[in-house]
C-alpha positions as a Markdown table, in Angstrom:
| # | Residue | x | y | z |
|---|---|---|---|---|
| 1 | Met | -61.7 | 182.3 | 203.4 |
| 2 | Pro | -63.5 | 179.1 | 202.5 |
| 3 | His | -61.2 | 176.1 | 201.7 |
| 4 | Lys | -61.0 | 175.1 | 198.1 |
| 5 | Pro | -61.5 | 171.2 | 197.7 |
| 6 | Pro | -58.7 | 169.4 | 196.0 |
| 7 | Thr | -59.0 | 168.8 | 192.3 |
| 8 | Ala | -58.9 | 165.3 | 190.9 |
| 9 | Glu | -55.3 | 165.8 | 189.6 |
| 10 | Glu | -54.3 | 166.9 | 193.2 |
| 11 | Leu | -55.9 | 163.8 | 194.9 |
| 12 | Glu | -54.0 | 161.7 | 192.3 |
| 13 | Arg | -50.8 | 163.3 | 193.0 |
| 14 | Arg | -51.0 | 162.5 | 196.7 |
| 15 | Lys | -51.2 | 158.9 | 196.0 |
| 16 | Ile | -47.8 | 158.7 | 194.1 |
| 17 | Val | -44.6 | 158.1 | 195.9 |
| 18 | Gly | -41.8 | 159.8 | 194.0 |
| 19 | Ile | -38.7 | 158.0 | 192.6 |
| 20 | Asn | -35.9 | 160.3 | 191.8 |
| 21 | Glu | -32.4 | 159.4 | 190.7 |
| 22 | Glu | -31.0 | 159.0 | 194.3 |
| 23 | Thr | -34.1 | 159.7 | 196.5 |
| 24 | Ile | -37.6 | 158.6 | 197.2 |
| 25 | Thr | -40.3 | 161.2 | 198.3 |
| 26 | Asp | -43.8 | 161.3 | 199.6 |
| 27 | Val | -43.6 | 157.7 | 201.1 |
| 28 | Ser | -46.1 | 158.3 | 203.9 |
| 29 | Ser | -49.7 | 158.3 | 203.4 |
| 30 | Thr | -51.6 | 161.9 | 204.0 |
| 31 | Asp | -55.2 | 160.7 | 203.6 |
| 32 | Tyr | -56.1 | 160.8 | 207.4 |
| 33 | Pro | -58.0 | 163.3 | 209.3 |
| 34 | Gly | -56.4 | 166.6 | 210.2 |
| 35 | His | -53.5 | 166.4 | 207.9 |
| 36 | Tyr | -55.2 | 168.7 | 205.2 |
| 37 | Pro | -57.0 | 171.8 | 206.9 |
| 38 | Gly | -60.8 | 171.9 | 205.7 |
| 39 | Glu | -60.7 | 168.4 | 204.3 |
| 40 | Asp | -62.5 | 165.5 | 205.9 |
| 41 | His | -60.4 | 162.2 | 205.4 |
| 42 | Ser | -62.2 | 160.2 | 208.2 |
| 43 | Trp | -62.4 | 156.3 | 207.1 |
| 44 | Asp | -65.8 | 155.8 | 205.4 |
| 45 | Ile | -66.9 | 152.4 | 204.5 |
| 46 | Glu | -69.0 | 153.3 | 201.3 |
| 47 | Ala | -66.1 | 155.5 | 200.1 |
| 48 | Phe | -63.9 | 152.3 | 200.4 |
| 49 | Arg | -66.3 | 150.3 | 198.6 |
| 50 | Arg | -66.2 | 152.9 | 195.8 |
| 51 | Gly | -62.7 | 152.9 | 195.6 |
| 52 | Phe | -61.7 | 149.4 | 196.2 |
| 53 | Arg | -61.2 | 146.8 | 193.5 |
| 54 | Ile | -59.5 | 143.6 | 192.7 |
| 55 | Glu | -57.9 | 142.9 | 189.0 |
| 56 | Phe | -56.5 | 139.5 | 188.2 |
| 57 | His | -53.7 | 139.4 | 185.7 |
| 58 | Lys | -53.1 | 135.6 | 185.9 |
| 59 | Asn | -54.8 | 132.8 | 187.5 |
| 60 | Asp | -53.1 | 129.4 | 187.0 |
| 61 | Pro | -53.4 | 126.5 | 189.6 |
| 62 | Phe | -49.8 | 127.1 | 190.9 |
| 63 | Glu | -49.4 | 130.9 | 190.0 |
| 64 | Ala | -51.8 | 133.8 | 190.4 |
| 65 | Ser | -51.1 | 137.6 | 189.9 |
| 66 | Phe | -53.5 | 140.0 | 190.9 |
| 67 | Ser | -53.9 | 143.7 | 191.8 |
| 68 | Leu | -55.5 | 145.1 | 195.1 |
| 69 | Ile | -56.3 | 148.8 | 194.4 |
| 70 | Gly | -57.5 | 151.2 | 196.8 |
| 71 | Ile | -56.4 | 149.6 | 200.1 |
| 72 | Asp | -53.9 | 150.5 | 202.9 |
| 73 | Ala | -50.3 | 149.3 | 203.1 |
| 74 | Ser | -51.1 | 147.7 | 206.5 |
| 75 | Ile | -54.0 | 145.5 | 205.2 |
| 76 | Ala | -52.2 | 144.7 | 202.1 |
| 77 | Asn | -49.2 | 143.4 | 204.1 |
| 78 | Ala | -51.6 | 141.4 | 206.6 |
| 79 | Phe | -52.6 | 139.4 | 203.6 |
| 80 | Arg | -49.3 | 138.6 | 202.6 |
| 81 | Arg | -48.1 | 137.5 | 206.0 |
| 82 | Ile | -51.3 | 135.3 | 206.4 |
| 83 | Met | -50.7 | 133.7 | 203.1 |
| 84 | Ile | -47.2 | 132.9 | 204.1 |
| 85 | Ala | -47.7 | 131.8 | 207.8 |
| 86 | Asp | -51.2 | 131.2 | 209.0 |
| 87 | Ile | -52.7 | 128.9 | 206.3 |
| 88 | Pro | -52.5 | 125.3 | 207.2 |
| 89 | Thr | -51.0 | 122.7 | 205.1 |
| 90 | Leu | -49.9 | 118.9 | 205.5 |
| 91 | Ala | -46.4 | 118.1 | 205.7 |
| 92 | Ile | -44.0 | 115.5 | 207.1 |
| 93 | Glu | -43.6 | 116.0 | 210.6 |
| 94 | Thr | -42.1 | 112.9 | 212.3 |
| 95 | Val | -39.8 | 110.3 | 210.4 |
| 96 | Phe | -39.2 | 106.7 | 211.9 |
| 97 | Ile | -36.1 | 105.5 | 210.6 |
| 98 | Asn | -35.7 | 101.7 | 210.5 |
| 99 | Asn | -32.5 | 101.4 | 208.3 |
| 100 | Asn | -30.5 | 104.1 | 206.4 |
| 101 | Thr | -27.2 | 103.1 | 204.9 |
| 102 | Ser | -27.0 | 106.0 | 202.3 |
| 103 | Val | -24.4 | 108.5 | 202.8 |
| 104 | Ile | -26.7 | 111.0 | 203.9 |
| 105 | Gln | -27.2 | 111.5 | 207.6 |
| 106 | Asp | -30.6 | 110.6 | 209.4 |
| 107 | Glu | -31.1 | 114.2 | 210.5 |
| 108 | Val | -30.4 | 115.6 | 206.8 |
| 109 | Leu | -32.4 | 112.9 | 205.3 |
| 110 | Ser | -35.6 | 113.5 | 207.6 |
| 111 | His | -35.2 | 117.4 | 206.9 |
| 112 | Arg | -35.1 | 116.7 | 203.1 |
| 113 | Leu | -38.3 | 114.5 | 203.5 |
| 114 | Gly | -40.1 | 117.2 | 205.6 |
| 115 | Leu | -39.6 | 119.9 | 202.7 |
| 116 | Ile | -41.3 | 117.9 | 200.2 |
| 117 | Pro | -44.6 | 119.5 | 199.3 |
| 118 | Phe | -47.5 | 116.9 | 198.9 |
| 119 | Lys | -50.9 | 117.3 | 197.4 |
| 120 | Gly | -54.3 | 115.3 | 198.0 |
| 121 | Gly | -58.0 | 115.7 | 197.7 |
| 122 | His | -59.2 | 119.1 | 198.7 |
| 123 | Lys | -62.0 | 117.9 | 201.0 |
| 124 | Gly | -59.8 | 115.6 | 202.7 |
| 125 | Leu | -57.0 | 117.9 | 203.4 |
| 126 | His | -59.2 | 121.1 | 204.3 |
| 127 | Lys | -62.3 | 119.4 | 205.9 |
| 128 | Phe | -61.5 | 116.0 | 207.0 |
| 129 | Leu | -58.1 | 116.3 | 208.5 |
| 130 | Lys | -57.8 | 118.0 | 211.9 |
| 131 | Trp | -55.0 | 119.3 | 214.1 |
| 132 | Trp | -52.7 | 117.0 | 216.0 |
| 133 | Arg | -51.9 | 117.9 | 219.4 |
| 134 | Arg | -49.0 | 116.3 | 221.4 |
| 135 | Pro | -50.2 | 114.8 | 224.7 |
| 136 | Ser | -48.6 | 116.3 | 227.7 |
| 137 | Asp | -48.1 | 112.9 | 228.8 |
| 138 | Glu | -45.1 | 111.5 | 226.6 |
| 139 | Ser | -46.2 | 107.8 | 227.3 |
| 140 | Gln | -49.5 | 108.6 | 225.2 |
| 141 | Val | -48.0 | 109.8 | 222.2 |
| 142 | Asn | -48.6 | 106.5 | 220.2 |
| 143 | Asn | -52.2 | 106.5 | 221.2 |
| 144 | Ser | -52.8 | 110.0 | 219.9 |
| 145 | Tyr | -52.7 | 109.2 | 216.3 |
| 146 | Tyr | -56.0 | 108.7 | 214.4 |
| 147 | Asp | -57.1 | 108.6 | 210.7 |
| 148 | Tyr | -58.4 | 112.2 | 211.1 |
| 149 | Asn | -55.1 | 113.9 | 212.5 |
| 150 | Thr | -52.2 | 111.8 | 211.0 |
| 151 | Val | -51.4 | 110.4 | 207.5 |
| 152 | Ser | -48.8 | 107.6 | 207.3 |
| 153 | Leu | -46.3 | 107.3 | 204.5 |
| 154 | Arg | -43.6 | 104.9 | 203.6 |
| 155 | Leu | -40.2 | 104.6 | 201.9 |
| 156 | Glu | -38.7 | 101.2 | 201.1 |
| 157 | Val | -35.9 | 101.3 | 198.7 |
| 158 | Lys | -32.7 | 99.2 | 198.1 |
| 159 | Cys | -30.3 | 99.4 | 195.4 |
| 160 | Glu | -29.0 | 96.4 | 193.7 |
| 161 | His | -27.1 | 95.7 | 190.3 |
| 162 | Asn | -29.0 | 95.5 | 187.4 |
| 163 | Glu | -28.3 | 92.2 | 185.6 |
| 164 | Lys | -29.6 | 93.5 | 182.3 |
| 165 | Ala | -27.3 | 96.4 | 182.3 |
| 166 | Ala | -25.1 | 96.6 | 179.0 |
| 167 | Pro | -21.4 | 95.5 | 179.2 |
| 168 | Gly | -19.4 | 98.8 | 179.9 |
| 169 | Glu | -22.3 | 100.8 | 181.0 |
| 170 | Thr | -21.2 | 103.7 | 183.1 |
| 171 | Asp | -24.6 | 105.5 | 183.7 |
| 172 | Pro | -25.7 | 104.6 | 187.5 |
| 173 | Thr | -29.2 | 104.8 | 186.8 |
| 174 | Lys | -28.9 | 102.1 | 184.0 |
| 175 | Leu | -26.2 | 100.3 | 185.8 |
| 176 | Tyr | -28.1 | 99.8 | 189.1 |
| 177 | Lys | -31.6 | 99.5 | 190.2 |
| 178 | His | -32.8 | 102.2 | 192.5 |
| 179 | Ala | -29.4 | 104.4 | 192.1 |
| 180 | His | -31.7 | 107.3 | 192.7 |
| 181 | Val | -34.3 | 107.8 | 195.2 |
| 182 | Tyr | -37.1 | 110.0 | 194.3 |
| 183 | Ala | -40.2 | 111.7 | 195.9 |
| 184 | Arg | -42.4 | 109.2 | 193.5 |
| 185 | Asp | -40.9 | 106.3 | 195.7 |
| 186 | Ile | -42.7 | 107.5 | 198.7 |
| 187 | Glu | -46.0 | 105.2 | 199.4 |
| 188 | Phe | -49.2 | 106.7 | 201.1 |
| 189 | Cys | -50.5 | 104.3 | 203.6 |
| 190 | Pro | -54.3 | 105.0 | 204.1 |
| 191 | Val | -55.6 | 104.3 | 207.5 |
| 192 | Gly | -59.6 | 104.0 | 208.4 |
| 193 | Arg | -61.6 | 106.7 | 206.6 |
| 194 | Gln | -58.7 | 108.0 | 204.7 |
| 195 | Ser | -59.3 | 105.9 | 201.5 |
| 196 | Lys | -62.5 | 107.8 | 201.3 |
| 197 | Tyr | -61.1 | 111.0 | 201.0 |
| 198 | Phe | -57.8 | 110.2 | 199.3 |
| 199 | Ser | -58.0 | 107.6 | 196.4 |
| 200 | Gly | -57.5 | 107.7 | 192.7 |
| 201 | Asp | -56.4 | 111.3 | 191.7 |
| 202 | Asp | -57.1 | 112.6 | 195.2 |
| 203 | Ala | -54.4 | 110.4 | 196.8 |
| 204 | Ile | -51.7 | 111.8 | 198.8 |
| 205 | Ala | -48.7 | 112.1 | 196.6 |
| 206 | Pro | -45.7 | 114.6 | 196.1 |
| 207 | Val | -46.5 | 117.4 | 194.1 |
| 208 | Asn | -43.3 | 116.8 | 192.0 |
| 209 | Pro | -42.7 | 113.2 | 191.8 |
| 210 | Asp | -39.1 | 113.8 | 190.4 |
| 211 | Ile | -37.6 | 115.5 | 193.7 |
| 212 | Leu | -34.2 | 113.7 | 194.2 |
| 213 | Ile | -34.2 | 112.6 | 198.0 |
| 214 | Ala | -30.8 | 110.4 | 197.9 |
| 215 | Lys | -28.6 | 108.3 | 195.8 |
| 216 | Leu | -27.7 | 104.8 | 196.6 |
| 217 | Arg | -25.2 | 102.3 | 195.4 |
| 218 | Pro | -25.5 | 98.2 | 195.6 |
| 219 | Gly | -25.9 | 97.1 | 199.3 |
| 220 | Gln | -27.2 | 100.5 | 200.4 |
| 221 | Glu | -31.0 | 100.9 | 201.5 |
| 222 | Ile | -33.4 | 103.3 | 202.9 |
| 223 | Ser | -36.2 | 101.9 | 205.1 |
| 224 | Leu | -38.6 | 104.4 | 207.0 |
| 225 | Ser | -41.9 | 105.4 | 207.7 |
| 226 | Met | -43.3 | 108.9 | 208.3 |
| 227 | His | -46.1 | 110.7 | 209.9 |
| 228 | Met | -47.8 | 113.9 | 208.4 |
| 229 | His | -49.5 | 116.5 | 210.3 |
| 230 | Lys | -51.3 | 119.8 | 209.7 |
| 231 | Gly | -49.3 | 122.9 | 210.5 |
| 232 | Val | -48.7 | 126.6 | 209.6 |
| 233 | Gly | -45.6 | 128.5 | 208.3 |
| 234 | Ser | -45.2 | 130.5 | 211.5 |
| 235 | Asp | -44.2 | 127.0 | 213.0 |
| 236 | His | -41.9 | 125.7 | 210.2 |
| 237 | Ala | -41.5 | 126.9 | 206.5 |
| 238 | Lys | -42.4 | 123.4 | 205.4 |
| 239 | Phe | -46.2 | 124.1 | 206.2 |
| 240 | Ser | -46.2 | 127.3 | 204.2 |
| 241 | Pro | -48.7 | 126.9 | 201.5 |
| 242 | Val | -46.9 | 129.2 | 199.0 |
| 243 | Ala | -43.2 | 129.1 | 197.5 |
| 244 | Thr | -43.6 | 132.9 | 197.3 |
| 245 | Ala | -46.1 | 135.4 | 198.2 |
| 246 | Ser | -45.1 | 139.0 | 197.3 |
| 247 | Tyr | -46.4 | 142.6 | 196.3 |
| 248 | Arg | -44.9 | 145.5 | 194.8 |
| 249 | Leu | -46.5 | 149.0 | 194.3 |
| 250 | Met | -47.8 | 149.9 | 190.6 |
| 251 | Pro | -45.2 | 151.8 | 188.7 |
| 252 | Val | -46.0 | 155.2 | 187.3 |
| 253 | Ile | -44.0 | 156.6 | 184.3 |
| 254 | Lys | -45.1 | 160.1 | 183.2 |
| 255 | Ile | -43.4 | 161.7 | 180.1 |
| 256 | Glu | -43.6 | 165.2 | 180.6 |
| 257 | Arg | -42.0 | 166.4 | 177.4 |
| 258 | Pro | -41.8 | 164.8 | 173.9 |
| 259 | Ile | -38.8 | 162.2 | 173.4 |
| 260 | Leu | -38.5 | 161.5 | 169.7 |
| 261 | Gly | -36.2 | 159.7 | 167.2 |
| 262 | Ala | -33.3 | 158.2 | 168.4 |
| 263 | Asp | -33.8 | 159.3 | 171.7 |
| 264 | Ala | -37.2 | 157.5 | 172.0 |
| 265 | Glu | -35.5 | 154.3 | 170.7 |
| 266 | Lys | -32.9 | 154.8 | 173.6 |
| 267 | Phe | -35.4 | 155.6 | 176.0 |
| 268 | Ala | -37.3 | 152.4 | 175.3 |
| 269 | Arg | -34.0 | 150.6 | 176.0 |
| 270 | Cys | -33.8 | 152.0 | 179.5 |
| 271 | Phe | -37.2 | 149.8 | 180.5 |
| 272 | Pro | -38.0 | 146.2 | 180.3 |
| 273 | Arg | -39.5 | 145.0 | 177.1 |
| 274 | Gly | -43.0 | 146.1 | 176.5 |
| 275 | Val | -42.9 | 149.0 | 179.0 |
| 276 | Ile | -42.2 | 151.7 | 176.5 |
| 277 | Ala | -43.6 | 151.7 | 172.8 |
| 278 | Leu | -42.7 | 153.7 | 169.7 |
| 279 | Glu | -45.3 | 155.3 | 167.7 |
| 280 | Lys | -45.4 | 157.7 | 164.8 |
| 281 | Val | -46.2 | 161.5 | 165.5 |
| 282 | Thr | -49.3 | 162.1 | 163.7 |
| 283 | Lys | -50.1 | 165.2 | 161.3 |
| 284 | Lys | -52.8 | 166.4 | 163.9 |
| 285 | Glu | -50.2 | 166.1 | 166.8 |
| 286 | Ala | -47.6 | 168.1 | 164.6 |
| 287 | Ala | -50.0 | 170.6 | 163.8 |
| 288 | Gln | -50.8 | 171.5 | 167.4 |
| 289 | Lys | -49.0 | 174.4 | 168.7 |
| 290 | Gly | -47.2 | 174.0 | 172.0 |
| 291 | Ser | -47.2 | 170.1 | 171.8 |
| 292 | Gly | -43.6 | 169.8 | 171.1 |
| 293 | Tyr | -44.4 | 167.8 | 167.9 |
| 294 | Glu | -44.3 | 170.6 | 165.5 |
| 295 | Gly | -42.2 | 169.7 | 162.4 |
| 296 | His | -41.8 | 166.0 | 163.5 |
| 297 | Glu | -44.6 | 164.6 | 161.7 |
| 298 | Gly | -43.7 | 160.8 | 160.9 |
| 299 | Glu | -41.0 | 160.6 | 163.5 |
| 300 | Phe | -41.1 | 157.8 | 166.3 |
| 301 | Lys | -42.1 | 159.2 | 169.7 |
| 302 | Ala | -41.9 | 157.4 | 173.0 |
| 303 | Val | -45.0 | 156.3 | 174.8 |
| 304 | Val | -45.9 | 154.4 | 177.8 |
| 305 | Ala | -47.5 | 151.1 | 176.8 |
| 306 | Asp | -47.5 | 148.8 | 180.0 |
| 307 | Pro | -46.1 | 150.3 | 183.2 |
| 308 | Met | -46.9 | 147.0 | 185.4 |
| 309 | Arg | -43.9 | 145.5 | 183.6 |
| 310 | Asp | -41.6 | 148.1 | 185.0 |
| 311 | Thr | -38.8 | 147.1 | 187.5 |
| 312 | Val | -38.4 | 150.9 | 188.4 |
| 313 | Ser | -34.5 | 150.6 | 187.8 |
| 314 | Arg | -34.3 | 154.4 | 187.1 |
| 315 | Glu | -32.1 | 153.6 | 184.3 |
| 316 | Cys | -33.6 | 156.5 | 182.3 |
| 317 | Leu | -32.8 | 159.1 | 185.0 |
| 318 | Arg | -29.0 | 158.5 | 184.5 |
| 319 | His | -29.0 | 160.0 | 181.0 |
| 320 | Glu | -28.7 | 163.7 | 180.5 |
| 321 | Glu | -31.1 | 163.6 | 177.5 |
| 322 | Phe | -33.8 | 162.6 | 179.3 |
| 323 | Arg | -33.4 | 165.0 | 182.3 |
| 324 | Gly | -36.6 | 166.9 | 182.9 |
| 325 | Lys | -38.5 | 164.8 | 180.3 |
| 326 | Val | -39.9 | 162.1 | 182.7 |
| 327 | Lys | -41.1 | 161.5 | 185.9 |
| 328 | Leu | -40.9 | 158.1 | 187.6 |
| 329 | Gly | -43.0 | 157.0 | 190.7 |
| 330 | Arg | -45.3 | 154.1 | 192.3 |
| 331 | Arg | -48.9 | 154.4 | 193.1 |
| 332 | Arg | -49.1 | 153.9 | 196.7 |
| 333 | Asp | -52.6 | 152.2 | 197.0 |
| 334 | His | -51.9 | 149.8 | 194.2 |
| 335 | Phe | -50.6 | 146.5 | 195.1 |
| 336 | Ile | -49.6 | 143.9 | 192.5 |
| 337 | Tyr | -49.4 | 140.3 | 194.2 |
| 338 | Leu | -47.3 | 137.3 | 193.0 |
| 339 | Val | -48.6 | 134.1 | 194.7 |
| 340 | Glu | -47.0 | 130.9 | 193.9 |
| 341 | Ser | -48.7 | 127.8 | 195.6 |
| 342 | Thr | -46.6 | 124.7 | 196.6 |
| 343 | Gly | -49.5 | 122.5 | 195.4 |
| 344 | Gln | -52.0 | 121.9 | 198.3 |
| 345 | Trp | -54.1 | 125.0 | 197.5 |
| 346 | Glu | -54.7 | 126.7 | 194.3 |
| 347 | Ser | -53.1 | 130.1 | 194.1 |
| 348 | Asp | -56.3 | 132.0 | 194.1 |
| 349 | Ala | -57.8 | 130.0 | 197.0 |
| 350 | Ile | -54.8 | 130.8 | 199.1 |
| 351 | Phe | -55.6 | 134.6 | 198.9 |
| 352 | Leu | -59.3 | 133.9 | 199.7 |
| 353 | Glu | -58.3 | 131.8 | 202.6 |
| 354 | Ala | -56.2 | 134.8 | 203.6 |
| 355 | Val | -59.2 | 137.1 | 203.5 |
| 356 | Ala | -61.4 | 134.6 | 205.5 |
| 357 | His | -58.6 | 134.3 | 208.1 |
| 358 | Leu | -58.3 | 138.1 | 208.5 |
| 359 | Lys | -62.1 | 138.5 | 208.8 |
| 360 | Lys | -62.1 | 135.8 | 211.7 |
| 361 | Arg | -59.4 | 137.7 | 213.6 |
| 362 | Ala | -61.2 | 140.8 | 213.3 |
| 363 | Gln | -64.4 | 139.2 | 214.7 |
| 364 | Asp | -62.4 | 137.7 | 217.6 |
| 365 | Leu | -60.9 | 141.2 | 218.4 |
| 366 | Glu | -64.3 | 142.9 | 218.2 |
| 367 | Lys | -65.8 | 140.2 | 220.7 |
| 368 | Gln | -62.5 | 141.0 | 223.0 |
| 369 | Val | -63.1 | 144.7 | 222.8 |
| 370 | Ile | -66.9 | 144.4 | 223.7 |
| 371 | Asn | -66.0 | 142.1 | 226.6 |
| 372 | Met | -63.4 | 144.7 | 228.1 |
| 373 | Val | -65.8 | 147.8 | 227.9 |
| 374 | Arg | -68.6 | 145.9 | 229.7 |
């Protein structure tokens, strides 16, 4: 008996991860050769091109949200991991403390400085600056710093009494000068060709100048210099270009039977605002036999408006009146990304760089495989 090809509805069903009251079903992909008798699911690049697409939902300099549709979880997760751990940024690596009489210990102060995100000219950060490598001979470390691999910063702050403070003033920021040390107090010290790439609006500076570093009182001071180098998040989190890079699967909400009136309002409250909308039953729907809307013209019915907003809390499955009326799921090949940049890269550029990075890795692997079979 010849095998019947699957219908479009069946193919769509295979892409859905079932979300039940206490269980999750169909968690594994089935679109691979040999799983379904008589069906060829071998990977084809042309089929992939037809089914794959990217949709941007938000694209701000510091935050981007977009969907990758028609892609396997292994590739989607590779992009996420690359964005977190493999895209280089510039961060404070070494702190030379001349004097620190604040209440913060030298090690803690150095750690706080290292976690401050910085920005600068795109061309200078990503084209001019190169990697710094520690020499094997420790005596040559000081001779390994150049304008193309090291950025110098300085922090010189001393707390003093403010002679102009009003009598009886209790606010430390008004009573003293430099009572609070902020990221904006860090000074960039260009060397060599760095002035060409990092000047004006492109100068090296903290992304957020209001980050609090320390609190001082009269007589206390901080005097130190810093070296910045390029690094990646797999070495230390301070080098990660993202505050977060995450994805979730597209929620699927399917209303199987009509939900009307007060039940519709309660059903909408089971979801985040905007997921479920209330619409009036039309005359045409009420006249259609078997629709479930007979005799309910003008009443409110629940309809799915924007499933992407849903958090899949399964709240609606807890209520007896909705049992058998709704099915929840997630689409296995629809990944909704949220990428928040720390400031050195624009959020969408981080993803594009991750794509280029994965492509380069694939090319390197291809060369190694070719060399192995020779």
